[in-house]
C-alpha positions in Angstrom: -31.9 -24.7 -16.5 -33.5 -21.4 -15.5 -31.1 -18.8 -14.4 -32.4 -16.3 -11.9 -31.8 -12.6 -12.7 -28.6 -11.2 -11.3 -30.4 -8.5 -9.2 -32.5 -11.2 -7.5 -29.2 -12.8 -6.2 -27.9 -9.6 -4.6 -27.7 -9.1 -0.9 -29.7 -5.9 -1.4 -32.6 -7.8 -2.8 -32.5 -10.4 -0.1 -32.3 -7.8 2.7 -35.3 -5.9 1.2 -37.3 -9.1 0.8 -36.6 -10.2 4.3 -37.5 -6.8 5.8 -40.8 -6.6 3.7 -41.8 -10.2 4.6 -41.0 -9.6 8.3 -43.2 -6.5 8.3 -45.9 -8.2 6.4 -46.1 -11.3 8.7 -46.0 -9.1 11.8 -48.7 -6.9 10.5 -50.8 -9.8 9.5 -50.6 -11.4 12.9 -51.4 -8.1 14.6 -54.4 -7.3 12.5 -55.6 -10.9 12.5 -55.4 -11.0 16.3 -57.4 -7.8 16.6 -60.0 -9.2 14.2 -60.4 -12.5 16.1 -60.5 -10.6 19.5 -63.3 -8.3 18.3 -65.2 -11.2 16.8 -65.0 -13.1 20.1 -66.3 -10.2 22.1 -69.3 -9.7 19.8 -72.4 -11.2 21.5 -75.2 -12.6 19.4 -78.7 -11.6 20.7 -81.2 -14.3 21.6 -83.9 -13.2 19.3 -86.4 -16.1 19.7 -86.8 -15.8 23.4 -86.6 -12.0 23.3 -84.4 -12.3 26.3 -80.7 -11.7 26.4 -78.2 -12.0 29.2 -75.7 -9.3 29.5 -72.8 -8.8 31.8 -72.8 -5.6 33.8 -69.5 -3.8 33.0 -69.4 -2.3 36.5 -70.0 -5.4 38.6 -69.2 -8.2 36.2 -72.5 -9.9 37.2 -74.9 -11.4 34.6 -78.0 -9.4 34.0 -81.1 -10.7 32.2 -82.8 -8.2 30.0 -86.2 -8.7 28.4 -86.4 -7.1 25.0 -89.5 -6.1 23.2 -89.9 -6.8 19.5 -88.7 -3.3 18.6 -85.7 -3.5 20.8 -84.9 -7.0 19.3 -85.0 -5.5 15.8 -82.7 -2.7 16.8 -80.3 -5.2 18.3 -80.4 -7.2 15.1 -79.5 -4.2 13.0 -76.7 -3.3 15.3 -75.4 -6.9 15.2 -75.4 -6.9 11.4 -73.7 -3.6 11.4 -70.9 -4.9 13.6 -70.5 -8.0 11.3 -70.3 -5.7 8.2 -67.7 -3.5 10.0 -65.6 -6.5 10.8 -65.9 -7.8 7.2 -64.8 -4.3 5.9 -62.0 -4.4 8.4 -60.9 -7.7 7.1 -61.0 -6.6 3.4 -59.3 -3.3 4.2 -56.6 -5.0 6.2 -55.8 -7.4 3.3 -55.4 -4.5 0.9 -53.4 -2.5 3.5 -51.1 -5.4 4.1 -50.5 -5.8 0.4 -49.7 -2.0 0.1 -47.6 -2.3 3.2 -45.5 -5.1 1.6 -44.9 -3.1 -1.6 -44.0 0.1 0.3 -41.8 -1.6 2.8 -40.0 -3.5 0.1 -39.4 -0.3 -1.8 -38.3 1.6 1.4 -36.0 -1.2 2.4 -34.5 -1.4 -1.1 -33.6 2.3 -0.9 -32.3 2.0 2.7 -30.3 -1.1 1.8 -28.8 0.8 -1.2 -27.6 3.6 1.1 -26.2 1.1 3.6 -24.4 -0.9 1.0 -23.0 2.1 -0.9 -19.7 1.9 0.9 -19.4 -1.8 -0.1 -19.9 -0.8 -3.7 -17.3 1.9 -3.3 -14.8 -0.7 -1.9 -15.7 -3.0 -4.9 -14.9 -0.3 -7.4 -11.6 0.6 -5.8 -10.6 -3.1 -5.6 -11.4 -3.4 -9.4 -9.3 -0.4 -10.2 -6.2 -1.6 -8.3 -3.6 -3.2 -10.5 -0.3 -4.9 -9.7 1.6 -1.9 -10.9 -0.6 0.8 -9.2 -1.6 0.3 -5.5 -2.1 4.0 -4.9 -5.9 3.9 -4.9 -7.7 4.2 -1.5 -11.3 4.0 -0.4 -11.0 6.9 2.1 -14.6 6.3 3.3 -16.2 9.4 5.0 -19.0 9.3 7.5 -19.4 7.9 11.1 -17.0 5.5 12.6 -19.2 2.4 12.1 -18.6 -1.2 11.0 -18.4 -0.3 7.3 -16.0 2.5 7.9 -13.9 0.2 10.0 -13.8 -2.3 7.2 -12.9 0.4 4.7 -10.1 1.7 6.9 -8.8 -1.8 7.4 -8.8 -2.3 3.6 -6.9 1.0 3.2 -4.3 -0.1 5.8 -3.8 -3.4 4.0 -3.2 -1.5 0.8 -0.7 0.7 2.5 1.2 -2.4 3.6 1.0 -3.9 0.2 2.2 -0.7 -1.5 5.1 -0.4 0.9 6.1 -4.0 0.3 5.7 -3.7 -3.4 7.7 -0.4 -3.5 10.5 -2.0 -1.4 10.7 -5.0 -3.8 10.6 -2.9 -6.9 13.2 -0.5 -5.5 15.6 -3.3 -4.5 15.3 -4.9 -8.0 16.0 -1.6 -9.6 19.0 -0.9 -7.4 20.3 -4.5 -7.8 20.0 -4.2 -11.6 21.9 -0.9 -11.5 24.5 -2.3 -9.2 25.1 -5.4 -11.4 26.0 -3.3 -14.3 29.0 -1.7 -12.6 31.0 -4.9 -11.9 30.0 -6.2 -15.3 31.3 -3.1 -17.0 34.5 -3.2 -14.9 35.2 -6.9 -15.7 34.4 -6.5 -19.3 36.5 -3.3 -19.7 39.6 -4.9 -18.0 39.3 -8.1 -20.0 38.8 -6.2 -23.3 41.9 -4.1 -22.7 44.0 -7.1 -21.8 42.9 -9.1 -24.8 43.2 -6.3 -27.3 46.7 -5.3 -26.2 49.2 -7.5 -28.1 52.0 -6.3 -25.8 50.3 -7.2 -22.6 52.6 -9.0 -20.2 51.6 -11.8 -17.9 51.5 -9.3 -15.0 49.0 -7.2 -17.0 46.8 -10.2 -17.8 47.0 -11.3 -14.2 46.0 -7.9 -12.9 43.0 -7.8 -15.3 42.0 -11.3 -14.2 42.1 -10.3 -10.6 39.9 -7.3 -11.2 37.4 -9.5 -13.2 37.5 -12.0 -10.3 36.6 -9.3 -7.7 33.8 -8.1 -10.0 32.5 -11.6 -10.3 32.6 -11.9 -6.5 30.6 -8.7 -6.1 28.0 -9.9 -8.6 27.7 -13.1 -6.7 27.2 -11.2 -3.4 24.6 -9.1 -5.1 22.7 -12.1 -6.4 22.7 -13.7 -2.9 21.5 -10.5 -1.4 18.7 -10.4 -3.9 17.7 -13.9 -2.9 17.6 -12.9 0.7 15.5 -9.9 -0.2 13.0 -12.0 -2.0 12.7 -14.3 1.1 12.7 -12.0 4.0 12.6 -8.3 2.9 15.3 -5.7 3.1 18.5 -7.6 4.1 20.5 -6.6 7.2 24.0 -5.2 6.9 26.9 -7.7 7.4 28.9 -5.6 9.8 32.6 -6.0 10.2 35.7 -3.9 10.6 36.4 -2.1 7.2 39.6 -0.1 6.4 38.2 2.5 4.1 41.6 3.5 2.8 42.3 0.0 1.6 38.7 -0.3 0.3 39.0 2.9 -1.7 42.3 1.8 -3.2 40.7 -1.4 -4.4 37.8 0.5 -6.0 40.2 2.8 -7.7 42.2 -0.2 -9.0 39.0 -1.7 -10.4 38.2 1.4 -12.4 41.6 2.2 -13.7 40.9 0.5 -17.0 37.6 2.3 -17.4 39.3 5.6 -16.7 42.0 4.8 -19.2 39.4 4.2 -21.9 38.0 7.7 -21.3 41.5 9.1 -21.1 41.1 10.0 -17.4 43.5 9.5 -14.5 42.1 8.2 -11.2 44.2 8.5 -8.0 43.7 7.5 -4.4 45.3 8.7 -1.2 44.5 8.0 2.4 45.7 8.1 6.0 45.9 5.8 9.0 43.0 5.1 11.4 40.3 5.0 8.8 38.6 1.9 10.0 34.8 1.8 10.5 32.3 -0.9 11.3 30.2 -1.5 8.3 29.2 -3.8 5.4 32.2 -3.9 3.0 30.1 -4.9 0.0 27.7 -2.1 0.5 30.4 0.5 1.2 32.3 -0.8 -1.9 29.2 -0.2 -4.0 28.7 3.3 -2.6 32.3 4.4 -3.3 32.3 2.6 -6.7 29.2 4.5 -7.8 30.8 7.8 -6.9 34.0 6.9 -8.8 32.1 5.7 -11.8 30.0 8.9 -11.9 33.2 11.0 -11.5 34.9 9.2 -14.4 31.9 9.8 -16.7 31.7 13.5 -15.8 35.5 14.2 -15.9 36.8 15.7 -19.2 39.6 13.9 -21.1 43.1 14.4 -19.6 41.7 15.3 -16.2 42.1 13.5 -12.9 39.5 12.0 -10.6 40.8 12.2 -7.0 39.7 9.8 -4.2 40.8 10.8 -0.7 40.2 9.2 2.7 40.6 11.4 5.7 39.6 11.6 9.4 37.5 14.5 10.7 37.1 14.1 14.5 34.7 11.1 15.0 34.1 10.7 11.2 35.9 9.0 8.4 35.4 11.0 5.2 35.7 9.5 1.7 35.8 12.3 -0.9 35.6 11.8 -4.7 36.4 14.9 -6.8 36.3 15.5 -10.5 36.9 18.4 -12.9 33.6 18.0 -14.7 31.0 20.6 -15.5 29.8 20.8 -11.9 26.2 21.2 -10.5 24.0 24.2 -9.9 22.4 24.7 -6.5 19.1 23.4 -7.7 20.9 20.3 -9.2 22.7 19.7 -5.9 19.4 19.5 -4.1 18.0 16.9 -6.5 21.2 15.0 -7.0 20.3 12.2 -4.5 16.7 11.7 -5.6 15.8 8.5 -7.4 15.8 8.6 -11.2 17.2 12.2 -11.3 19.6 12.6 -14.1 21.7 15.7 -14.8 22.5 17.2 -18.1 25.8 15.1 -18.2 24.4 11.8 -17.0 25.3 10.1 -20.4 22.1 8.0 -20.3 22.4 6.7 -16.8 19.5 5.3 -14.9 19.5 8.0 -12.1 19.8 5.4 -9.3 23.5 5.6 -8.5 23.5 8.6 -6.1 20.3 7.4 -4.5 21.9 4.1 -3.7 24.9 5.9 -2.3 22.7 7.9 0.1 20.8 4.8 1.1 23.9 2.8 1.9 25.5 5.7 3.9 22.4 6.5 5.9 22.0 2.8 6.8 25.5 3.1 8.3 24.5 6.1 10.4 26.4 8.5 8.1 25.6 11.2 5.6 26.6 12.1 2.0 27.2 15.6 0.8 28.1 17.4 -2.4 30.1 20.5 -3.0 30.0 21.8 -6.5 30.2 24.9 -8.7 29.3 25.0 -12.4 32.4 24.9 -14.5 34.7 23.9 -11.6 33.8 20.2 -10.9 32.2 18.4 -8.0 33.2 16.7 -4.8 31.0 14.1 -3.2 31.8 13.1 0.4 30.8 10.1 2.5 31.0 10.8 6.2 30.9 7.6 8.3 31.1 7.3 12.1 34.3 5.8 13.4 32.6 4.3 16.4 30.3 2.0 14.5 27.4 1.8 12.1 25.2 3.8 14.4 21.4 3.2 14.3 20.8 0.9 11.5 17.7 1.6 9.4 15.9 -1.6 8.5 13.8 0.0 5.8 14.7 2.0 2.7 14.9 5.7 2.9 12.1 7.4 1.0 13.1 9.6 -1.8 10.8 12.4 -2.7 
């Protein structure tokens, strides 16, 4: 089986061949028509009778002209000259048509290459795109024609794909980070209960309750991950949430972890601290702050969790006596993957998740810190409701 060369199968070759053949056939018909028309109009002299009928060009009437022998000879020479001219025209036209075909094919090959250059550019960009890098764009310059419209549509499609991919990747990273906290809480409480030979039934029951709450949070996270995989970023499950009671539960969950690090964790609150929000998401946000504070706090110090009301806002503050943050570190603290000098090998996602949760509830998160004097992270949530919910993730730069 004979395989045609690859270049002969390209659209550039087919366009060039079609254009050259079209021009060749059109030229052949035009020159052939002129040749036949001239041949038809050529009158052959009546040499034997020395008499020729002509048509008067002014009146259109036939005129009989008697030729002498000399005039007949001149007419014969002219007639042969016309025939020779027509033959030369035919030969020259064939050569000209052959040259026209070659030149038109080469010209159309060059023009088709220019016209198809944007397509080649799109092909190269598509080849360079990988599943982990969707940042390449065609960004085709030039007039707003069909090819530029196609390139812009391709770029817009890549924008949507990159946004969707980043949302999926971010959610998986956040979910992985969030699964570690309840796992660590459950394991720490169970390890302490099992390793203490003097643990009472009440101690064991309390550890089991903490492990059960951690298991429930992990179940909720897995279900949320499934929802995310099916329909994108999940909506918040809004209900009335008492932040004082929620903060007390979070502190109770982390007491064993704090005890391991020789840190005390306390909670205090006041009345009328109810907001409308997603309890699971708010628990994760407060839990991240408490977990970070316990890691940053020095031994024998106290992590303080306070819930207060400031006008139309409920404020949840988590304070520690750790090394604190500089002004530059405070500006970067909520960026994804940022880790301070005392991060202890963390992933750098915890504070970013906190900001994302609070902003989706229409609130804000702030930090007040001074190097050497600890840090205070505060969640400020509206008492009147979750505010304008944000269906997409907040971009971190």
